[in-house]
C-alpha positions as CSV (number, residue, x, y, z in Angstrom):
1,M,127.7,133.9,82.0
2,K,126.6,130.3,81.9
3,K,128.7,127.6,83.6
4,I,127.9,124.0,82.8
5,A,128.6,121.1,85.2
6,I,128.8,117.4,84.3
7,L,127.5,114.8,86.7
8,T,127.4,111.0,86.2
9,D,127.0,108.0,88.4
10,S,129.9,105.9,89.7
11,A,129.3,103.2,87.1
12,C,131.2,105.4,84.6
13,D,134.6,103.7,85.4
14,L,136.6,106.9,84.6
15,P,140.0,107.1,86.3
16,D,140.3,109.7,89.1
17,S,142.7,111.7,86.9
18,I,140.0,112.3,84.3
19,I,137.4,113.1,86.9
20,E,139.6,115.7,88.5
21,K,140.8,117.2,85.2
22,Y,137.3,118.0,84.0
23,N,135.8,118.5,87.4
24,I,133.2,115.8,86.8
25,K,130.9,115.1,89.8
26,L,130.2,111.5,90.8
27,L,126.9,110.2,92.2
28,P,127.7,106.9,94.0
29,L,125.6,103.8,93.5
30,R,125.3,101.6,96.6
31,I,126.6,98.1,97.3
32,I,124.3,96.4,99.9
33,Y,125.3,93.3,101.9
34,H,122.9,91.8,104.5
35,D,124.6,93.6,107.4
36,R,126.4,96.6,105.8
37,E,126.2,99.1,102.9
38,Y,128.9,101.0,100.9
39,R,128.9,103.9,98.5
40,D,130.4,102.6,95.2
41,R,134.0,103.7,94.5
42,I,134.1,105.8,97.7
43,E,133.8,103.2,100.5
44,I,134.6,100.0,98.6
45,K,137.0,98.8,95.9
46,P,136.2,96.2,93.1
47,Q,138.6,93.6,94.5
48,E,136.8,93.7,97.8
49,V,133.6,92.6,96.0
50,Y,135.4,89.8,94.2
51,D,137.2,88.6,97.3
52,N,133.9,88.1,99.1
53,I,131.6,87.1,96.2
54,E,131.7,83.4,97.0
55,K,130.4,84.1,100.5
56,E,127.8,86.7,99.5
57,V,126.6,88.3,96.3
58,P,125.6,91.8,97.4
59,K,122.7,93.8,95.9
60,T,123.2,97.2,94.2
61,S,121.0,100.2,94.4
62,L,120.5,103.7,93.2
63,P,122.3,106.8,94.7
64,V,120.2,108.0,97.7
65,P,118.2,111.2,96.9
66,E,120.1,113.1,99.6
67,D,123.4,112.5,97.8
68,I,121.9,113.7,94.5
69,L,120.4,116.9,96.0
70,S,123.6,117.6,97.9
71,A,125.5,117.4,94.6
72,F,123.1,119.8,93.0
73,D,123.5,122.2,95.9
74,S,127.3,122.0,95.8
75,L,127.3,122.9,92.1
76,A,124.9,125.9,92.6
77,D,127.2,127.0,95.5
78,E,130.2,126.8,93.2
79,G,128.5,129.2,90.7
80,Y,127.3,126.7,88.1
81,T,124.1,127.7,86.2
82,D,123.5,124.5,84.3
83,A,124.1,120.8,84.7
84,V,124.1,117.8,82.4
85,V,123.6,114.5,84.2
86,I,124.6,111.5,82.1
87,T,123.5,108.2,83.6
88,I,123.9,104.5,83.3
89,S,121.3,102.9,80.9
90,S,117.8,103.2,82.2
91,N,117.2,99.6,81.2
92,L,119.9,98.5,83.7
93,S,119.2,100.9,86.5
94,G,116.6,103.2,87.9
95,T,119.1,106.0,88.3
96,F,118.0,107.9,85.3
97,N,114.4,108.1,86.4
98,L,115.2,109.0,90.0
99,I,117.5,111.9,88.9
100,K,115.1,113.1,86.3
101,M,112.3,113.3,89.0
102,L,114.5,115.2,91.5
103,A,115.9,117.5,88.8
104,K,112.4,118.5,87.7
105,D,111.7,120.3,90.9
106,Y,115.2,121.7,91.6
107,E,115.2,125.4,91.1
108,R,118.8,126.5,91.6
109,L,120.2,124.9,88.4
110,N,119.0,124.3,84.8
111,I,119.4,120.5,84.7
112,K,119.2,118.2,81.7
113,V,119.4,114.4,82.3
114,Y,120.7,112.2,79.4
115,D,120.2,108.4,79.4
116,S,123.5,107.0,77.9
117,K,121.9,103.6,77.2
118,T,125.2,102.1,78.2
119,L,127.5,101.7,81.2
120,G,131.0,101.3,82.5
121,I,133.8,103.0,80.5
122,F,131.4,103.2,77.5
123,L,129.5,105.7,79.7
124,G,132.8,107.1,80.9
125,F,133.9,108.0,77.3
126,I,130.6,109.8,76.7
127,V,131.0,111.7,80.0
128,K,134.6,112.7,79.3
129,E,133.8,114.1,75.8
130,A,130.8,115.9,77.1
131,A,132.8,117.4,79.9
132,A,135.4,118.6,77.4
133,I,132.7,120.5,75.5
134,A,131.2,121.9,78.7
135,N,134.5,123.5,79.6
136,T,134.6,125.5,76.3
137,Q,131.6,127.7,77.1
138,K,129.4,125.9,74.6
139,S,125.6,125.6,75.2
140,I,124.0,122.8,77.2
141,E,122.5,121.6,73.9
142,D,126.0,121.3,72.4
143,V,127.1,119.2,75.4
144,I,124.2,116.8,74.9
145,D,124.8,116.6,71.1
146,R,128.4,115.6,71.8
147,A,127.2,113.0,74.2
148,K,124.9,111.5,71.6
149,E,127.6,111.7,68.9
150,I,130.0,109.6,71.0
151,R,127.3,107.2,72.0
152,D,126.7,106.5,68.3
153,K,130.4,105.9,67.7
154,L,131.1,103.5,70.5
155,K,132.2,100.0,69.8
156,G,132.9,97.3,72.3
157,C,132.1,94.0,73.9
158,Y,133.2,91.7,76.7
159,V,133.3,88.1,77.8
160,L,132.7,86.6,81.3
161,K,134.0,83.5,83.0
162,T,130.4,82.7,83.9
163,L,126.9,84.1,83.4
164,T,125.9,83.2,86.9
165,Y,126.1,86.7,88.3
166,L,124.3,88.4,85.4
167,R,121.4,85.9,86.0
168,K,121.4,86.4,89.7
169,G,121.3,90.2,89.3
170,G,118.5,90.0,86.7
171,R,120.7,91.8,84.1
172,I,120.9,88.9,81.6
173,G,119.0,90.9,79.0
174,K,119.1,89.2,75.5
175,V,122.3,87.2,76.2
176,E,122.1,83.6,75.1
177,G,124.3,80.9,76.5
178,T,122.7,79.1,79.5
179,V,122.9,75.7,77.9
180,G,126.2,76.5,76.1
181,E,127.9,77.0,79.5
182,L,127.8,73.3,79.9
183,F,130.1,73.0,76.8
184,N,132.4,75.9,77.7
185,I,130.7,78.1,75.1
186,K,131.4,81.8,75.9
187,P,129.1,84.5,74.6
188,I,130.7,87.7,73.4
189,I,128.4,90.3,75.0
190,G,127.6,93.7,73.7
191,I,125.0,96.4,74.6
192,N,122.4,97.4,72.1
193,D,120.9,100.8,71.2
194,E,118.3,100.4,73.9
195,G,121.0,99.8,76.6
196,V,120.3,96.0,77.0
197,Y,122.9,93.2,76.9
198,F,122.9,90.9,73.9
199,T,125.1,88.2,72.3
200,I,127.4,89.3,69.5
201,A,129.1,85.9,69.0
202,K,129.7,82.6,70.7
203,V,133.2,81.1,71.1
204,R,134.4,77.9,72.8
205,G,136.7,78.5,75.7
206,R,138.3,81.4,77.5
207,R,141.5,81.8,75.3
208,K,139.6,81.7,72.1
209,S,137.0,84.2,73.3
210,I,139.7,86.7,74.2
211,S,141.4,86.1,70.8
212,K,138.0,86.8,69.2
213,I,137.8,90.2,71.0
214,K,141.3,91.0,69.6
215,S,140.2,90.2,66.1
216,M,137.1,92.4,66.5
217,I,139.3,95.3,67.5
218,M,141.6,94.7,64.5
219,E,138.7,94.5,62.0
220,E,137.1,97.7,63.4
221,F,140.2,99.9,63.9
222,K,143.2,98.7,61.9
223,D,143.2,101.8,59.7
224,K,141.8,104.3,62.1
225,K,142.7,106.8,64.9
226,Y,140.8,105.8,68.0
227,N,140.6,105.9,71.8
228,I,140.3,102.6,73.6
229,A,140.0,101.1,77.0
230,I,140.7,97.4,77.7
231,I,138.2,96.6,80.5
232,H,138.5,93.9,83.2
233,G,136.9,92.7,86.4
234,G,139.6,91.2,88.6
235,A,141.6,90.0,85.6
236,E,144.3,92.6,85.3
237,E,147.1,90.3,83.9
238,E,144.8,89.1,81.1
239,A,143.8,92.7,80.4
240,K,147.5,93.8,80.2
241,Q,148.2,90.9,77.7
242,L,145.2,92.0,75.6
243,Y,146.3,95.6,75.6
244,N,149.9,94.8,74.6
245,S,148.6,92.6,71.8
246,I,146.5,95.4,70.3
247,K,148.5,98.6,71.0
248,N,150.0,98.6,67.5
249,I,146.6,98.1,65.7
250,G,145.7,101.4,64.0
251,N,146.7,104.6,65.7
252,I,145.7,104.7,69.3
253,I,145.3,108.4,70.5
254,E,144.4,107.5,74.1
255,G,144.6,104.0,75.5
256,H,144.3,102.6,79.0
257,I,143.3,99.6,81.1
258,S,140.1,100.1,83.1
259,Q,138.9,98.1,86.1
260,I,135.1,98.0,86.3
261,S,133.4,99.6,89.3
262,P,132.2,97.5,92.3
263,A,128.6,98.2,91.4
264,L,129.2,96.6,88.0
265,G,131.4,93.8,89.2
266,V,128.6,92.5,91.4
267,H,126.6,91.6,88.3
268,T,129.5,90.3,86.2
269,G,131.6,88.4,88.7
270,P,135.4,88.0,88.5
271,G,137.0,87.4,85.2
272,L,135.4,90.0,82.8
273,I,137.6,91.0,79.8
274,G,136.6,93.3,77.0
275,Y,137.1,96.6,75.3
276,A,135.4,100.0,74.6
277,A,136.6,102.2,71.8
278,Y,135.6,104.9,69.3
279,E,137.1,106.6,66.3
280,V,138.5,110.1,66.7
């Protein structure tokens, strides 16, 4: 009998309760300072990155091959026959290509690697839904089809306090706003079908930009059933306020507040606020 495992990288931002419920395996990205290195989510927390970001902006890097192969071995030892690895966008990280290369020559599992073309809890929602299908004895093709279906349904965006960290990390993509920052213009940022950041709208000031995000949620989901995560990076109080202001919009089936992972926080800096959601 086939037994399908789900793996993803630590940029999925899923809470530990969901990871444990569906037995999802995490491959940790790496946070690299000039004199030390951490495995994302395992050895460092998001607030530690924000607390030190004025002193040093660390680099991020892929999971090490040893961790990936060890995860494959563990799954094979647990009796899994197949694995679906769902990764952060290949246009934002080399994780997809590394895992695909290692999976090609691995003989103890039938492994398929799916490029989510997204990140954060957007990736997390795809992983969670794929894991739910994997646990029902469906085929590996059914799992990937479900991942694609959720990817197509996802809506969301976010705003940053500053674009400085996206620029420093080379993740600025198609986001506009370098000149606008001088006038406190805040781009509302989305991620396109190719997994690249782009500007959805431009709003003056922090308060109005968060209000714009609320209005976008209302326009998209006011008459729908949906799952939603309000996402933040070191801005928990603002995230709570936004969640409380939208919790009666439409019919939320599952809703929570999600702190972005350290590996993502390096590139956004403190102050990110946004949402990810999809109709159910």
